[in-house]
Every structure is written in structure tokens, then in C-alpha cells.
C-alpha positions as CSV (number, residue, x, y, z in Angstrom):
1,M,-148.0,-116.4,-33.4
2,H,-150.6,-115.4,-30.9
3,N,-150.0,-117.1,-27.5
4,S,-153.1,-115.4,-26.1
5,Y,-155.2,-118.4,-27.2
6,K,-153.1,-120.9,-25.2
7,Q,-154.9,-122.3,-22.2
8,N,-153.9,-124.9,-19.6
9,T,-156.2,-127.8,-19.9
10,T,-155.9,-131.5,-19.6
11,T,-156.6,-133.6,-22.7
12,K,-156.6,-137.3,-23.5
13,L,-156.0,-139.1,-26.7
14,D,-158.5,-141.9,-27.4
15,A,-156.7,-145.0,-28.4
16,G,-159.2,-145.9,-31.2
17,T,-159.4,-142.5,-32.8
18,S,-157.2,-139.7,-33.8
19,S,-159.4,-137.1,-32.1
20,L,-158.7,-135.5,-28.8
21,T,-161.6,-135.1,-26.3
22,L,-162.0,-132.8,-23.4
23,N,-165.2,-133.3,-21.4
24,R,-167.9,-132.6,-24.0
25,K,-165.5,-131.1,-26.5
26,K,-163.9,-132.5,-29.6
27,A,-160.6,-131.1,-31.1
28,Y,-160.3,-130.3,-34.8
29,T,-157.5,-128.8,-36.9
30,P,-158.6,-125.8,-39.0
31,A,-159.0,-128.0,-42.1
32,E,-161.1,-130.6,-40.2
33,Y,-163.2,-127.8,-38.6
34,A,-163.9,-126.3,-42.0
35,A,-164.8,-129.6,-43.5
36,E,-166.8,-131.2,-40.7
37,I,-168.5,-128.3,-38.9
38,W,-169.0,-126.1,-41.9
39,N,-169.5,-129.0,-44.4
40,G,-166.8,-127.6,-46.6
41,G,-168.5,-124.2,-47.0
42,I,-165.4,-122.4,-45.8
43,T,-161.7,-123.0,-46.2
44,C,-159.1,-123.7,-43.5
45,K,-157.6,-120.3,-44.3
46,T,-160.9,-118.6,-43.3
47,V,-160.7,-120.5,-40.0
48,R,-157.2,-119.4,-39.4
49,N,-158.2,-115.8,-40.1
50,W,-161.1,-116.1,-37.6
51,I,-158.6,-117.4,-35.0
52,R,-156.2,-114.4,-35.6
53,R,-159.1,-111.9,-35.4
54,N,-160.6,-113.6,-32.3
55,T,-163.9,-114.1,-34.1
56,M,-164.5,-117.8,-33.7
57,P,-168.0,-118.9,-32.7
58,A,-168.9,-118.9,-29.0
59,N,-168.9,-122.7,-28.7
60,T,-165.2,-123.0,-29.6
61,T,-162.0,-122.7,-27.7
62,V,-158.7,-122.4,-29.6
63,E,-155.3,-123.6,-28.4
64,I,-151.8,-123.5,-29.9
65,T,-149.8,-126.7,-29.8
66,P,-146.1,-126.6,-28.9
67,T,-145.4,-126.9,-32.6
68,G,-147.4,-123.8,-33.4
69,Q,-150.5,-125.5,-34.9
70,Y,-154.1,-124.6,-33.9
71,L,-156.4,-127.0,-32.2
72,I,-160.1,-126.0,-32.1
73,F,-162.2,-127.5,-29.3
74,V,-165.9,-127.5,-30.1
75,D,-168.4,-127.8,-27.2
76,T,-170.7,-130.6,-28.4
77,Q,-173.3,-130.1,-25.6
78,K,-176.6,-129.2,-27.1
79,S,-177.7,-126.3,-24.9
80,G,-178.2,-122.7,-25.3
81,V,-180.8,-120.0,-25.5
82,V,-182.8,-121.6,-28.3
83,K,-183.0,-125.0,-26.5
84,N,-184.0,-123.3,-23.2
85,L,-186.7,-121.3,-25.0
86,F,-188.0,-124.5,-26.6
87,E,-188.1,-126.3,-23.3
88,M,-190.0,-123.3,-21.7
89,M,-192.5,-123.3,-24.6
90,K,-193.0,-127.1,-24.3
91,A,-193.6,-126.8,-20.6
92,A,-196.1,-123.9,-21.0
93,G,-198.0,-126.0,-23.6
94,A,-198.2,-128.9,-21.3
95,N,-199.7,-126.7,-18.5
96,K,-202.7,-125.6,-20.6
């Protein structure tokens, strides 16, 4: 087990769903992450290998539960370099 991924954060369990939320993040198990985020294009074993190699995508945070299972938090906020570039291009087009 790699405890280097464990972080101190506060999470809450939504009463109507089985998912955990943290600010703009949603928690997935490796199987759920493979199925929902990658549309079944990878397996949960691949996700676990990425976690062990510390090669998860930049918008994810991995925690280990007290029972030794992985929780993958995915930042669902739509921002980044591409969005910023698009906004700059749109603003430049409006100024002409």
C-alpha cells in the first residue's frame, strides 16, 4: 500500500446518491472511473496501475480509504489552458 496518496480533506456523503463530493470534485472507485470517465476504454486494473505509478491525469486526486481502497476525486470544473485560449480568441474576435 502506498500511503503517499492519502490527504487530509473533508468530504460529505450526499443522502440521495452513493457518490462523495468535495467542492467541485466527484469521487469514483477505480472501476467507476474506468467505466464513466474513460467510457469503458480501460480497465480498473489499468487505473490501479496508474495510481501505483503516480501517472493519473492532472485533474485527479487519489486517496486511500482506511480499508485500503482507492478513491479517485475528479475536478469537474471546466477550466484550463484550452478554455482560456478559447476565451482569449473569442475576445479578440469581438474587438475587431
